[in-house]
C-alpha positions in Angstrom: -87.4 83.4 -60.9 -84.3 84.6 -59.1 -82.0 81.6 -58.2 -81.0 81.9 -54.6 -77.9 79.8 -55.0 -74.1 80.1 -54.6 -73.3 82.1 -57.7 -69.6 81.0 -57.9 -70.6 77.3 -57.7 -73.3 77.8 -60.3 -70.9 79.6 -62.6 -68.4 76.7 -62.4 -71.1 74.2 -63.0 -72.4 76.0 -66.1 -69.0 76.5 -67.5 -67.5 73.0 -66.7 -70.4 70.6 -67.0 -70.7 68.7 -70.3 -74.5 68.8 -70.0 -74.5 72.6 -70.0 -74.3 74.9 -73.0 -73.5 78.6 -73.3 -76.1 80.3 -75.6 -74.6 83.7 -75.2 -72.4 85.7 -72.9 -75.1 85.7 -70.3 -77.4 82.8 -71.1 -77.0 79.1 -70.5 -78.9 75.8 -70.9 -78.4 73.2 -68.2 -79.7 69.6 -68.7 -80.2 67.8 -65.3 -80.5 64.2 -66.4 -79.8 62.9 -62.9 -82.7 64.8 -61.3 -85.6 62.7 -59.9 -87.5 63.9 -62.9 -84.9 65.1 -65.5 -85.0 68.9 -66.3 -83.7 71.3 -68.8 -83.1 74.8 -67.5 -82.6 78.1 -69.4 -80.6 80.3 -67.0 -79.5 83.9 -67.5 -76.9 85.9 -65.6 -78.0 89.4 -64.7 -76.9 92.3 -62.6 -78.5 90.8 -59.5 -77.3 87.2 -60.1 -78.8 84.3 -61.9 -82.4 84.0 -63.1 -84.3 81.0 -64.3 -85.8 82.0 -67.7 -87.6 78.8 -68.4 -87.7 75.1 -67.3 -89.1 72.0 -68.9 -89.0 68.3 -68.1 -86.9 66.0 -70.2 -88.5 62.9 -71.6 -86.6 59.9 -73.0 -87.7 58.1 -76.1 -86.3 54.6 -76.1 -87.1 53.9 -79.8 -85.1 57.0 -80.8 -82.6 56.5 -78.0 -82.7 60.2 -77.1 -84.0 62.9 -74.9 -86.6 65.5 -75.9 -88.2 68.5 -74.1 -91.5 67.6 -72.5 -94.0 69.8 -70.6 -93.1 73.0 -68.8 -91.8 72.7 -65.2 -93.4 75.2 -62.8 -92.5 73.8 -59.4 -89.9 76.3 -58.2 -89.0 74.2 -55.1 -88.5 71.1 -57.3 -86.3 73.0 -59.8 -84.2 74.6 -57.1 -83.7 71.3 -55.3 -82.6 69.6 -58.5 -80.2 72.3 -59.4 -78.7 72.3 -55.9 -78.3 68.5 -56.0 -76.5 68.9 -59.4 -74.2 71.5 -58.0 -73.4 69.3 -54.9 -72.7 66.3 -57.3 -70.4 68.5 -59.4 -68.3 69.8 -56.5 
């Protein structure tokens, strides 16, 4: 899915946020713990901007005191709204 979002703001977010990791020159993982339902996003930078490669919900295990990847997230509107809110909070 193409991410219709401010590319400069997304680049800053992916490069500066401690909950984002660079997997390669063009691929990033962003964990959105503050989303209404926490998400992990695999985002790739291409010739036409940023694309969402995959998304999944993050689940918290209190016993292990840690997060793990849950079911796949398919709701494009929910994903885009969560990402935009994270960018707004990062600015």
